[in-house]
Each structure stands twice: as C-alpha cells, then as structure tokens.
C-alpha positions in Angstrom: 55.9 222.9 -204.3 53.3 223.3 -201.5 53.8 222.4 -197.7 57.2 221.3 -197.7 59.8 221.9 -195.1 63.1 223.1 -195.8 64.8 220.1 -195.3 62.0 218.2 -197.5 62.4 220.8 -200.3 66.3 220.2 -200.0 65.8 216.4 -200.5 63.3 216.6 -203.2 65.8 219.0 -205.3 68.6 216.7 -204.7 66.6 213.7 -205.7 65.5 215.4 -209.0 69.2 216.4 -209.8 70.5 213.0 -209.6 72.0 211.4 -212.9 69.1 209.0 -213.6 68.9 209.1 -217.4 72.5 208.4 -217.8 72.1 205.4 -215.5 69.1 204.2 -217.4 70.9 204.4 -220.5 74.0 202.6 -219.5 72.1 199.9 -217.5 69.7 199.2 -220.2 72.3 198.7 -222.9 73.3 195.5 -220.9 71.3 192.5 -221.9 70.0 191.1 -218.4 67.5 188.6 -219.4 66.6 186.4 -216.5 68.4 183.6 -218.1 71.5 185.6 -219.2 73.6 184.7 -216.3 76.7 186.4 -217.9 74.6 189.7 -218.4 73.2 189.5 -215.0 76.6 189.2 -213.5 77.7 192.4 -215.4 74.7 194.3 -214.4 75.2 193.4 -210.7 78.7 194.5 -210.7 77.5 197.9 -212.0 74.7 198.1 -209.5 77.0 197.3 -206.8 79.1 200.2 -207.8 76.3 202.4 -207.9 74.7 201.5 -204.7 78.0 201.6 -202.6 77.5 205.2 -202.4 75.1 204.6 -199.9 76.1 203.7 -196.3 75.8 200.4 -194.9 76.8 196.9 -195.6 76.4 195.7 -199.4 76.8 192.2 -200.4 75.7 190.2 -203.5 73.6 187.1 -202.2 73.6 183.9 -204.3 70.2 182.7 -205.4 68.6 179.8 -203.4 68.5 176.3 -205.2 65.6 176.1 -207.6 64.8 173.0 -209.9 62.4 173.1 -212.9 60.5 170.3 -214.6 61.4 169.5 -218.1 59.3 168.1 -220.8 60.2 164.4 -219.9 59.0 165.2 -216.3 62.7 165.2 -214.9 63.8 167.8 -212.4 67.0 169.7 -213.0 68.7 172.6 -211.3 68.1 176.2 -212.9 70.5 178.9 -212.2 69.8 182.5 -211.3 72.0 185.5 -210.9 72.9 186.9 -207.5 70.8 189.2 -205.7 72.0 192.6 -204.3 71.4 193.3 -200.6 72.1 196.3 -198.7 71.4 197.0 -195.1 71.6 200.6 -193.7 71.1 201.5 -190.1 69.5 198.3 -188.9 69.3 199.9 -185.2 67.4 203.0 -186.5 63.6 203.3 -185.1 62.0 203.4 -188.5 62.9 200.4 -190.7 61.7 200.5 -194.4 62.2 198.3 -197.2 62.9 199.0 -200.9 63.0 196.4 -203.7 63.6 196.3 -207.3 64.7 193.8 -210.1 67.4 194.0 -212.6 66.4 191.2 -214.9 64.3 191.8 -218.0 62.3 189.7 -220.1 64.4 190.0 -223.3 66.9 187.1 -223.7 70.2 187.5 -225.2 69.0 186.5 -228.5 66.3 188.8 -228.8 66.2 191.6 -231.4 65.1 194.3 -229.0 68.6 195.1 -227.5 69.2 198.9 -228.2 68.6 202.0 -226.3 67.1 205.0 -228.6 64.9 208.1 -228.6 61.3 207.3 -229.8 60.4 210.7 -229.6 61.5 213.9 -227.7 61.4 213.0 -223.9 60.5 209.6 -224.5 63.2 206.8 -224.4 63.0 203.4 -225.7 65.0 200.3 -224.9 64.7 196.9 -223.0 64.1 197.4 -219.4 64.0 201.5 -219.6 60.7 201.2 -217.7 60.8 197.7 -216.3 62.6 198.4 -214.4 66.1 200.0 -214.6 64.5 203.4 -214.6 62.7 202.4 -211.4 66.2 201.4 -209.9 67.6 204.8 -210.9 64.7 206.4 -209.2 65.2 204.5 -206.0 68.9 205.2 -205.9 68.3 208.8 -206.4 65.8 209.1 -203.7 67.8 207.3 -201.0 70.9 209.3 -201.9 68.8 212.4 -201.5 67.6 211.6 -198.1 71.0 210.5 -196.8 71.6 214.5 -196.7 68.5 215.3 -194.7 68.5 216.3 -191.0 67.1 213.4 -188.7 68.2 210.6 -191.3 69.5 208.7 -188.5 66.0 207.8 -187.5 65.6 206.0 -190.8 67.1 202.2 -191.5 66.3 200.2 -194.4 67.1 197.1 -196.5 67.3 197.0 -200.2 66.9 193.8 -202.2 67.6 194.2 -206.0 66.8 190.7 -207.3 67.8 188.7 -210.7 64.8 186.7 -211.1 61.5 188.9 -210.7 60.4 188.4 -214.1 60.4 184.4 -213.8 58.6 184.6 -210.3 61.5 185.4 -207.8 62.1 181.7 -207.0 65.8 182.1 -206.0 65.1 185.5 -204.3 61.8 184.9 -202.5 63.4 183.8 -199.3 65.6 186.9 -199.1 62.8 189.2 -199.6 60.9 187.7 -197.0 63.7 187.9 -194.4 64.4 191.7 -195.4 60.5 192.4 -194.9 60.5 191.0 -191.3 59.9 194.0 -188.8 59.4 196.7 -191.7 57.3 199.5 -191.2 56.6 200.1 -194.9 57.9 199.2 -198.3 58.3 200.5 -201.8 58.8 198.7 -204.7 59.9 200.3 -208.0 57.9 198.8 -210.9 56.7 201.1 -213.5 53.4 202.7 -213.0 50.4 200.9 -213.8 49.3 203.6 -216.3 51.4 206.1 -218.2 49.8 209.0 -216.2 51.5 207.7 -213.1 48.4 205.6 -211.8 49.8 203.2 -208.9 48.8 199.5 -208.9 46.4 198.8 -205.9 45.3 195.4 -205.1 46.7 192.5 -207.1 45.7 188.8 -207.6 48.1 186.0 -206.8 49.7 183.7 -209.3 50.7 180.0 -209.1 52.6 178.1 -211.9 52.3 174.2 -211.9 53.8 171.7 -214.0 51.7 168.5 -213.9 53.7 165.4 -215.1 51.4 162.6 -216.4 52.7 159.0 -216.5 51.0 156.7 -218.6 51.8 153.4 -220.4 53.3 152.9 -223.8 51.7 150.5 -226.3 51.6 150.1 -230.1 48.9 152.1 -231.7 47.8 149.4 -234.0 48.4 146.1 -232.4 47.3 146.6 -228.7 46.4 150.2 -227.9 43.9 149.0 -225.2 47.1 148.1 -223.2 48.3 151.5 -223.4 47.5 154.6 -221.1 47.6 157.7 -223.2 49.4 160.5 -221.2 48.7 163.0 -223.7 44.9 162.4 -223.7 45.0 162.5 -219.9 46.9 165.8 -220.1 44.4 167.3 -222.4 41.4 166.1 -220.1 43.2 167.7 -217.2 43.7 170.9 -219.1 39.9 171.0 -219.8 38.7 170.2 -216.5 40.8 173.1 -215.1 39.8 175.6 -217.6 36.3 174.8 -217.1 36.6 175.9 -213.3 37.6 179.4 -214.1 35.3 182.0 -212.3 35.2 185.7 -211.5 37.6 185.1 -208.8 40.0 182.8 -210.2 41.6 182.9 -213.8 42.9 179.6 -215.2 45.4 179.4 -218.2 46.3 176.0 -219.5 49.4 177.4 -221.4 51.2 174.3 -222.9 51.5 170.5 -223.1 54.6 168.8 -223.6 54.6 165.1 -224.9 53.7 162.9 -227.5 55.8 161.0 -230.2 55.5 158.8 -233.2 51.9 158.1 -234.6 52.0 154.4 -234.0 53.0 154.7 -230.2 50.5 155.5 -227.4 52.4 158.2 -225.5 53.3 157.4 -222.1 54.4 160.8 -220.7 53.1 164.3 -221.1 53.6 167.4 -219.0 50.9 170.1 -218.4 51.7 173.7 -217.7 49.0 175.9 -216.2 48.9 179.4 -214.6 46.0 180.1 -212.1 45.5 183.8 -210.7 43.3 183.9 -207.7 41.8 187.3 -206.4 41.9 186.4 -202.7 43.3 184.0 -200.3 40.0 182.1 -200.2 40.4 182.0 -204.0 43.7 180.6 -203.8 42.6 177.8 -201.5 40.0 176.9 -203.9 42.5 176.8 -206.8 44.7 174.4 -204.6 41.8 172.3 -203.9 40.9 172.3 -207.8 44.4 171.2 -208.6 44.2 168.2 -206.1 40.5 167.2 -207.3 41.2 167.4 -210.8 44.5 165.3 -210.7 42.6 162.9 -208.6 39.9 162.4 -210.9 41.9 162.3 -214.3 44.4 159.7 -212.5 41.6 157.6 -211.6 39.6 157.8 -215.0 42.7 157.3 -217.2 44.6 155.0 -215.1 47.6 157.2 -215.0 49.9 158.7 -212.4 50.2 162.5 -212.2 52.8 164.4 -210.2 52.6 168.1 -209.4 55.4 170.7 -209.4 55.3 174.3 -208.5 52.9 176.4 -206.4 51.7 180.1 -205.6 55.1 181.8 -205.6 52.8 185.2 -205.7 50.2 185.2 -203.1 47.2 187.7 -203.4 47.8 191.3 -202.5 44.6 192.7 -201.1 44.2 196.5 -200.1 44.4 196.3 -196.4 43.9 199.3 -193.9 47.6 199.9 -193.5 48.1 199.7 -197.4 45.4 202.2 -197.9 47.2 204.7 -195.4 50.4 204.1 -197.0 48.9 204.9 -200.4 47.1 207.9 -199.0 50.8 209.1 -197.7 52.1 208.9 -201.1 48.9 210.6 -202.5 49.4 213.5 -200.1 53.2 213.6 -201.1 52.2 213.8 -204.7 49.8 216.8 -204.2 52.3 218.6 -202.2 54.7 218.1 -205.4 52.0 219.1 -207.8 51.7 215.3 -208.9 48.2 213.7 -209.1 48.5 210.1 -207.5 45.7 207.7 -207.9 45.6 204.0 -207.9 43.5 201.0 -209.3 43.5 197.2 -208.9 45.4 195.3 -211.7 45.8 192.0 -213.0 49.6 191.6 -212.8 51.6 190.3 -210.1 55.1 191.2 -208.7 57.3 191.1 -205.6 54.9 193.4 -203.9 52.8 190.6 -203.7 55.3 188.8 -201.4 55.9 191.7 -199.4 52.3 192.1 -198.6 52.0 188.8 -197.7 54.6 189.1 -195.1 52.2 191.7 -193.3 54.2 194.8 -194.6 52.2 197.5 -196.5 53.6 198.1 -199.6 53.5 200.6 -202.7 54.9 198.6 -205.6 54.6 200.9 -208.6 56.8 203.6 -207.2 59.0 203.4 -210.5 58.7 205.7 -213.6 55.9 206.4 -216.0 56.1 204.5 -219.2 54.7 201.6 -220.9 54.3 198.7 -223.4 56.5 196.8 -220.9 57.6 193.2 -222.1 57.5 194.1 -225.6 59.6 195.9 -228.2 57.5 199.0 -227.9 58.7 199.6 -224.2 59.1 203.4 -223.3 60.2 205.5 -220.6 58.8 209.1 -220.2 61.9 210.8 -219.0 60.6 213.6 -217.0 59.1 211.0 -214.6 62.5 210.2 -213.5 62.8 213.2 -211.5 58.9 213.4 -210.6 59.2 209.8 -209.0 62.6 210.3 -207.5 61.1 213.5 -205.7 57.9 211.5 -204.8 60.0 208.9 -203.1 62.1 211.2 -201.3 59.4 213.1 -199.6 57.4 210.0 -198.9 60.4 208.2 -197.1 61.1 211.5 -195.0 57.3 211.5 -193.9 57.3 208.0 -193.0 60.3 209.0 -190.6 57.9 211.4 -189.0 55.5 208.7 -188.2 53.0 209.5 -191.0 50.9 206.8 -192.5 
C-alpha cells in the first residue's frame, strides 16, 4: 500500500478481513427474484440482521404502490418487496449515499439456484456478482470506517431495494429522497468488466405499454366494419423502430393480442423499450411516442393509451462525477489497483441518483461477469479488493477530497 495514513491503513485492513465470502454464499442460496415476495422477505430479514451492526436507525420500508398493464390493457396492482433503509449520523457535515439491490433476475422456478465453485477462486451462483457480492462489500467498507478516527464527520443513508432488476418502480421515490443533500454516492453493481473497469456515462431507459383499442368484426362477413388493433400495433412498432438513431435505441419487444382467425382483433398491447443517450434524446423519444401514437390512431381509426415512462434518466459524465471517479482512481492506485471507467449501455439506480444532481460511481461492487445468466460468477479476491477501495474512498471523501 502507498500513501496511506495509519487510520486509513487500519480501515482498509478491517474491510479486507470482513466475512464477505460466507455472507455471499448464504445470501445467494436464497432465491430473491424480483417477483418472489416470500424470498425477498427472507432476504430482507437476513440483511436487516447483518446491517443492524452499523449504528443508526434501520427500517424496512414498504414499496410504493405500482400498477402494470396486462395483455388486455387493464391495470392491476403489482407487488414488490420491502426496501431496507438505514440512516446514520444525519447531523454530520459530510453526507453520503450508499445503494444496492437484493433482488435478482432469477425467478423461483428458474433452474439456476445453487452456489458452487466454478474453479479455484471463482464462485458461481445466482446473484453472487449482481449484487449480493456488492452488498457484502458495502457492509464491510462501512463497518470498517466505523472504527476510524473522525468517523463522526461522516453521515450516510443506505437503501437496499427489492426491485432494481425491474426498474425500481416501488423504490425510486425512496432513493430520490435519500439522495437529497448528499455529497456523493456509491452504488454496488458489479464492475462493467471483469478487470474492474467502472461504468461511466449511461443511457436512460424507458419502458412503455401501448394499449390499442380497435373494433371487432367478422373476418369474412364484414371485416371493413372492424378496426384491427393488431395491425395498428404492428404499424406502431414499425414506426418506432424506424426512428432509432445513434443517440436513441428503440426495441419493440412484444405484442399481446389477437384471437380467432375469423374475428378482427379489437385489442392489442405493444411493449417497447427506448434508450436515449442524453436528456435531449429522451425528449426526442417522448415526442416520438406522442407523434407515432397520434399518426397510428388517425390512420387506423383506433384509440391508443400509453402506460409507463422513463424510469431511468440518462446519466452523463459531469464534472462532479469526473472528480468522484478520479478520487476512486487515486484510491485504487494507492492500493495497487488499476481503476478505469468507460461508458456502458446498461442502466441502474445510479441513473436515478445522478438525476438528483448527486455524483455517483455505481459499479463499486465486485469483479465478475456473465450476470443475468446461468454463467454468472464472482472473482472472490475482488471482495477484499473492493471493500478496501470503498473504505479508503469514503474516508477521503470525509476529508473533503473530490
């Protein structure tokens, strides 16, 4: 280690010594898919016990009310798990935010359920990298700095949400409230690349369900009296897809609708995802939705209702964000770690935090890869590496660096 004070060196060693591997193995053995409410409840209980070792006020906050559009266009409530919220020293002069998610993309009936060794030093299992490993790193770093001199200058909030993998619909408001007034934020998604490269700028992401109401008719006797909702939805999908550009990705993903061959279908739902690079691109995407809906409605004589929006705004690399990344890079250098970053196409809660005006590094979690697949893995040595990196970065933020 280079250029570390004695207090920094002590915190780094405490972070490295934390029982992170055992935590990851235990936590990843629990299925906490975003829709598995009972599994999420079990996971929340374990995390509450683990994070109760930190000082402060810990609560489990219910998710905000959310609805979803079904295949018939009707809206119905959609349940999500509780969100862990911990507030520590809210009166301290330096206020930071730490976030993570404990849901995974693997439902309870998915075959990928077990934790196992893929090879020496490489752990496989659902959520080992994304991001139960990251949660263990966060806890280790925060526990380590609690023993450092001057920790009373550092206050922070933690949000561990249960719905990040589905866009954080029930936790976005909690994250936004926790971000208010914060100097900086760390989110513990896995690194963008297995070598530890961080994710820099990110695009935004919007999910829309577009309900098309036409008119049913007999396909043989009087089809001209019908208004084919399926054809209108297909036309809408084609118009949206044709509008993609270097700053805007458009993915029509699914059409629900149709019925017997002898009936003109009167209902269809188009699902589409749009990913704008900048806020200007997002405004263009929103205008695209409006104009395409208006044009298709008029041409096909149908009614179209839009549900959804941009849950993840674009995350640009601002000067404040660059300064925070540079602090993390310097901390890495003093620990013998090479830290770099690059723009990425994915999105996460870091987008939402950045939209609140708070600089954030959102890939402070473990090194690993193949997330969202049965090949997911964690490089075990990165647990201690990243815990040390976080602990040092937090202490230096408290000194007014970045």
